[in-house]
C-alpha positions in Angstrom: 130.8 208.8 -241.6 134.3 209.4 -243.1 136.8 206.5 -243.1 137.8 205.5 -240.0 141.3 206.1 -238.4 143.8 203.1 -238.7 146.0 202.8 -235.2 149.4 203.0 -236.6 152.5 201.3 -235.0 153.7 204.6 -234.5 150.8 205.4 -232.3 152.0 202.9 -230.0 154.3 205.0 -229.1 152.3 208.0 -228.3 149.2 207.4 -227.7 147.4 205.6 -224.5 145.2 202.5 -225.1 141.8 202.3 -223.3 140.1 199.2 -222.8 137.1 198.2 -221.1 136.8 196.4 -217.5 136.1 193.0 -217.6 138.7 190.2 -215.6 139.8 192.4 -212.2 142.1 189.7 -211.6 143.3 188.7 -214.4 143.8 192.3 -216.1 146.4 193.2 -213.4 148.4 190.7 -215.2 147.6 191.6 -219.0 148.2 194.9 -219.0 151.8 194.9 -218.2 152.1 192.1 -220.5 150.7 194.3 -223.0 152.5 197.3 -222.0 155.6 195.0 -222.4 154.8 194.4 -226.1 154.8 198.2 -226.9 151.6 199.3 -226.1 150.3 201.6 -222.9 147.7 200.2 -221.4 144.9 201.4 -219.3 141.9 199.7 -218.2 138.8 201.7 -217.1 137.4 201.8 -213.8 134.1 204.4 -214.1 131.1 202.5 -213.1 127.3 203.8 -212.5 124.1 205.3 -214.0 127.0 207.6 -216.0 127.8 204.7 -218.0 124.9 203.0 -218.6 123.4 206.0 -219.4 126.1 206.9 -222.0 125.5 203.3 -223.6 121.9 204.5 -224.2 122.4 207.6 -225.5 124.7 205.8 -228.1 123.7 202.0 -228.6 119.9 201.1 -229.5 118.6 199.6 -226.5 117.7 196.8 -228.3 121.2 195.7 -229.3 122.9 193.5 -226.6 123.5 195.0 -222.6 127.4 193.8 -223.0 127.8 196.3 -226.2 125.7 199.0 -224.3 128.2 199.0 -221.4 131.4 198.8 -223.1 130.4 201.5 -225.4 129.0 203.5 -222.5 132.1 202.8 -220.2 134.6 204.4 -223.2 132.3 207.4 -223.9 131.7 208.1 -220.3 135.4 207.9 -219.3 136.4 210.1 -222.7 133.2 212.7 -221.9 135.2 213.3 -217.5 138.1 214.8 -219.8 141.0 213.2 -218.4 142.8 212.7 -221.4 144.5 213.8 -224.2 142.0 213.4 -227.0 144.8 213.4 -229.6 146.8 210.6 -228.1 144.1 208.2 -227.2 143.1 204.6 -228.7 140.1 202.8 -228.0 140.4 198.5 -227.8 137.9 195.6 -227.8 137.4 191.9 -228.6 135.7 191.1 -231.7 133.9 187.2 -231.5 133.0 187.2 -235.0 130.7 184.1 -235.9 127.1 184.9 -235.1 127.4 186.7 -231.7 126.9 190.7 -232.5 130.1 191.2 -230.3 131.7 191.4 -234.0 129.8 194.9 -234.7 131.2 196.0 -231.3 133.6 198.5 -233.3 131.7 199.6 -235.5 129.3 200.9 -233.2 132.0 202.2 -230.9 133.4 204.3 -233.8 129.9 205.1 -234.7 129.0 206.7 -230.8 132.6 208.6 -231.3 131.0 210.3 -234.4 128.3 211.2 -232.8 130.8 213.2 -230.5 132.9 214.8 -233.1 135.7 212.0 -232.4 135.8 210.4 -235.5 140.0 211.1 -235.1 139.9 208.6 -232.1 141.2 205.1 -233.6 139.9 202.0 -232.5 141.4 198.7 -232.2 140.1 195.2 -232.5 141.6 192.1 -230.5 140.8 189.0 -232.2 141.8 185.7 -233.7 139.5 185.3 -236.7 140.9 187.8 -239.4 138.5 190.7 -238.6 139.5 194.8 -239.1 142.9 193.3 -240.1 144.2 196.9 -240.7 143.4 198.1 -237.4 143.9 194.9 -235.2 146.1 194.5 -232.2 149.4 193.6 -232.8 151.0 190.9 -231.1 154.0 189.1 -231.1 154.6 185.1 -230.5 156.4 185.6 -227.7 153.9 188.1 -226.3 151.2 185.8 -227.4 152.8 182.9 -224.9 153.2 185.3 -221.9 149.6 186.4 -222.7 148.5 182.5 -222.7 150.4 181.9 -218.9 149.0 185.5 -217.9 145.7 183.8 -218.3 146.3 180.7 -217.0 147.8 182.5 -214.0 144.8 184.7 -213.8 142.2 181.6 -213.9 144.8 180.2 -211.0 144.4 184.0 -208.6 140.5 183.8 -209.3 140.2 180.1 -208.7 141.8 180.4 -205.2 140.6 183.6 -204.4 136.7 182.4 -204.5 138.3 180.0 -201.8 139.5 181.8 -199.8 138.3 185.7 -199.6 134.7 183.7 -198.3 136.4 182.8 -195.2 139.2 185.8 -194.8 138.8 187.1 -190.9 140.3 190.6 -192.0 138.5 192.6 -194.5 140.7 193.1 -197.5 143.4 190.7 -197.1 142.5 188.3 -199.2 142.6 191.3 -202.5 145.7 192.4 -200.6 147.4 189.3 -201.3 146.5 188.9 -204.5 148.1 192.3 -205.8 151.3 190.8 -204.0 151.1 188.0 -205.8 150.4 189.9 -209.0 153.3 191.8 -208.7 155.8 189.0 -207.6 154.1 187.6 -211.2 155.0 191.0 -213.4 159.1 190.1 -212.2 158.8 186.2 -213.8 157.7 188.0 -216.7 160.3 190.0 -217.1 162.5 186.8 -218.2 161.3 182.8 -218.7 160.6 182.3 -215.1 156.8 183.1 -216.0 157.3 179.5 -217.6 158.0 177.2 -214.3 154.0 177.1 -213.6 154.7 174.1 -211.1 156.9 176.5 -208.6 154.5 179.7 -209.3 151.4 177.7 -208.0 152.9 176.9 -205.3 154.1 179.9 -204.4 150.3 181.1 -205.1 149.2 178.5 -202.6 151.3 179.7 -200.1 150.5 183.1 -200.1 146.8 182.8 -200.2 146.8 180.4 -197.4 148.6 182.8 -195.4 145.5 185.3 -195.4 143.8 185.0 -192.2 140.9 183.0 -192.3 138.0 181.1 -190.6 137.3 177.9 -192.2 135.4 176.3 -189.3 132.2 176.2 -191.3 131.7 175.3 -194.7 130.0 177.8 -196.8 127.4 176.7 -199.8 129.1 176.9 -202.7 127.4 178.9 -205.4 128.5 178.6 -209.1 128.1 181.5 -211.6 127.5 180.9 -215.0 126.4 183.4 -218.5 127.4 184.9 -221.2 131.2 185.5 -220.9 131.2 190.0 -220.2 128.1 189.1 -217.5 130.0 186.5 -215.7 133.0 188.1 -215.1 132.5 191.7 -215.1 131.8 193.3 -211.7 130.1 196.2 -214.1 128.0 193.7 -216.0 126.7 191.6 -213.1 126.3 194.2 -210.5 129.6 193.1 -208.6 127.9 189.5 -208.4 131.0 187.4 -206.7 131.1 189.7 -203.9 127.5 189.9 -203.6 127.2 186.4 -203.2 130.4 186.7 -200.3 128.7 189.2 -198.6 126.0 186.4 -198.3 127.8 183.9 -196.7 127.9 182.1 -199.9 131.2 180.8 -201.9 131.5 181.9 -205.7 132.5 179.1 -208.2 133.1 180.3 -211.6 135.2 178.6 -214.4 138.3 179.9 -216.0 138.7 182.3 -218.9 140.7 179.7 -220.3 137.8 177.2 -220.6 136.2 179.4 -223.0 139.2 179.8 -225.3 139.4 175.9 -225.7 135.2 176.0 -226.6 136.3 178.4 -229.4 139.0 175.4 -230.3 136.8 172.7 -230.1 134.3 174.4 -231.9 136.8 174.6 -234.5 137.2 170.6 -234.3 133.3 169.9 -234.4 132.8 172.2 -237.4 135.5 169.9 -239.1 133.5 166.6 -237.9 130.2 168.2 -238.8 130.7 170.4 -241.8 134.7 169.5 -242.7 135.5 173.4 -242.4 138.7 174.8 -241.2 140.3 171.5 -243.0 143.9 173.7 -243.0 143.8 174.6 -239.4 142.7 171.4 -238.0 145.7 169.7 -236.6 147.1 173.0 -235.2 143.8 173.6 -233.4 143.9 170.0 -232.4 147.3 170.1 -230.7 146.8 173.7 -229.5 143.8 172.3 -227.8 145.9 169.6 -225.7 148.8 171.8 -225.0 146.1 174.3 -223.1 144.6 171.8 -221.5 147.8 169.9 -220.4 149.2 173.3 -218.9 145.4 173.5 -217.1 146.4 169.9 -215.3 149.1 171.0 -213.9 147.5 174.0 -211.7 144.8 170.8 -210.8 148.3 168.6 -210.2 149.6 171.1 -207.6 145.9 171.6 -205.7 145.7 167.9 -205.6 148.8 167.8 -203.9 148.3 170.1 -201.4 144.6 168.6 -200.5 143.0 172.0 -199.3 141.2 173.6 -202.0 138.8 172.1 -204.5 139.7 171.3 -207.8 138.9 173.0 -211.2 136.7 171.0 -213.7 138.5 169.4 -216.2 137.3 170.4 -220.1 137.0 167.1 -221.4 134.6 166.2 -218.7 132.6 169.5 -219.0 132.4 169.0 -222.8 131.1 165.4 -222.6 129.1 166.3 -219.4 126.8 168.4 -221.9 126.4 165.6 -224.4 122.8 164.3 -222.8 121.7 167.9 -223.3 122.8 169.6 -225.8 124.1 169.1 -229.3 127.8 169.9 -229.4 126.7 172.0 -232.8 124.8 174.6 -230.7 127.8 177.2 -230.7 126.3 181.0 -231.1 127.0 182.5 -228.3 128.2 180.3 -225.3 126.2 177.5 -226.7 126.8 174.5 -225.3 129.5 175.0 -222.9 127.4 177.0 -220.8 124.5 173.6 -220.3 127.8 172.0 -220.1 129.4 174.2 -217.3 125.7 173.9 -215.8 125.4 170.3 -215.6 129.3 169.7 -214.4 128.7 172.2 -211.2 125.7 170.1 -209.9 127.4 167.0 -210.7 130.1 168.0 -208.6 128.1 169.0 -205.8 127.4 172.6 -206.9 123.5 172.4 -206.8 123.4 176.4 -207.0 123.7 178.1 -209.5 123.2 181.8 -210.9 122.7 182.3 -214.8 124.0 186.0 -215.5 121.6 186.8 -218.7 122.4 189.7 -220.5 119.5 191.6 -222.6 119.6 191.2 -226.1 121.6 187.9 -226.3 119.2 185.7 -227.8 121.7 182.6 -228.3 122.3 182.7 -224.3 118.4 183.0 -223.3 118.1 179.7 -225.5 121.1 177.5 -223.8 120.9 178.7 -220.7 117.2 179.9 -219.4 115.9 177.1 -222.3 117.7 174.3 -220.4 116.6 174.9 -217.5 113.8 172.5 -217.2 115.8 169.9 -219.2 118.7 170.1 -216.1 116.4 170.4 -213.5 114.2 167.0 -214.8 117.5 165.1 -214.8 118.7 166.7 -211.1 116.0 167.8 -209.0 118.4 168.7 -206.1 119.4 171.9 -209.1 118.8 175.2 -207.9 119.4 177.3 -210.5 117.9 180.9 -211.1 118.5 183.3 -214.7 118.8 186.9 -213.8 118.0 189.0 -216.6 120.7 192.0 -216.4 119.4 195.5 -218.9 119.8 199.2 -218.1 115.7 198.7 -217.3 116.1 196.0 -214.8 116.1 197.0 -210.9 118.8 195.9 -209.2 116.7 195.3 -206.3 115.1 192.9 -208.0 118.1 190.9 -209.3 119.2 191.0 -206.2 116.0 189.7 -204.4 115.8 186.9 -207.3 119.3 186.0 -206.2 118.5 186.2 -202.2 115.7 183.6 -202.9 118.2 181.5 -204.4 120.2 181.8 -201.4 117.2 181.0 -199.2 116.7 177.7 -201.2 120.4 176.8 -200.9 120.3 177.3 -196.9 116.8 175.5 -197.1 118.1 172.7 -199.0 121.2 172.2 -196.9 119.5 172.2 -193.8 121.6 175.7 -192.9 118.5 177.7 -191.3 118.6 177.8 -187.3 
């Protein structure tokens, strides 16, 4: 295979950058913010069996399922013929470390070569120094905007999952989120986006305006798992919608918690192995700043008094220590177990673990910890759902329905 094509700064003005779908709420904000940085971004929306088939045709089926879906979605989109193939580029994240997501870009380039599209450049989104010649170039002001955009996306997702299960007009919640995102785009035109307390109060006001019937509380169901499977409707078969349609209230922690997990791991590496010595204090400061920014949203919610509060990251970190050592940090590592324990301790006894086929670390820190958690918290109702191209959607949904039935039985909600 020939040397891969490098995405140059000149291409920013001429090429459309396709990125795989993952975060339906967040990407409504993050895509326009990348456009402000000079990139013409389009989030892919194609789904269905064609995506999985395209992935299976280009990625070995022993590779983790998220890789298969991400590559498959991009190849399928290009095959649909809606793009100028000479002015298109593809972008995806790379995690580094022990996760095979570090190799996604190589898998994508190989898939493009199979189709005779070696000329299409691929961009890497990472903070680990990988693919330096093909990295997404983000200015410091843009990075600050993206950080705020992620926090606002987390807040909107948190509110959405507490409003949508109760809406009395179908689609009203999603429509309100679209309107809020349009308001936020205007805020990002200047520096108004930094007035987070005002913005959170605006979000609350708009979301509370959605017609709702809250006379009967829904049973809350936590969703954890490998980061792509946890958030991506394509990966988890629209799990949040499935839970809402079943009469439940989904509970998902924010994406910023995963970034905090990554920063915390650098601090753990320093404590255990004296790694990252030069960046230790910067990492510690960055972690504390992000946590303080998260607490602004929590404070606004607390003042309002109508919604559940998101978990404090420091508490999540401490909650897992009884069950798993912080040195376990491949994949979602200690974070996944800590999130489950935190959910159960906060009264969310019902948990779905979204597990992708091929992610060995995830299976160990997720399914491998269920017995230990249940021994400590017998009331916990945890189900691990394996997602892979050969798994039956009906089988997956039936296992979730069984968890739902147990949840209703435990809550005494059967008539």
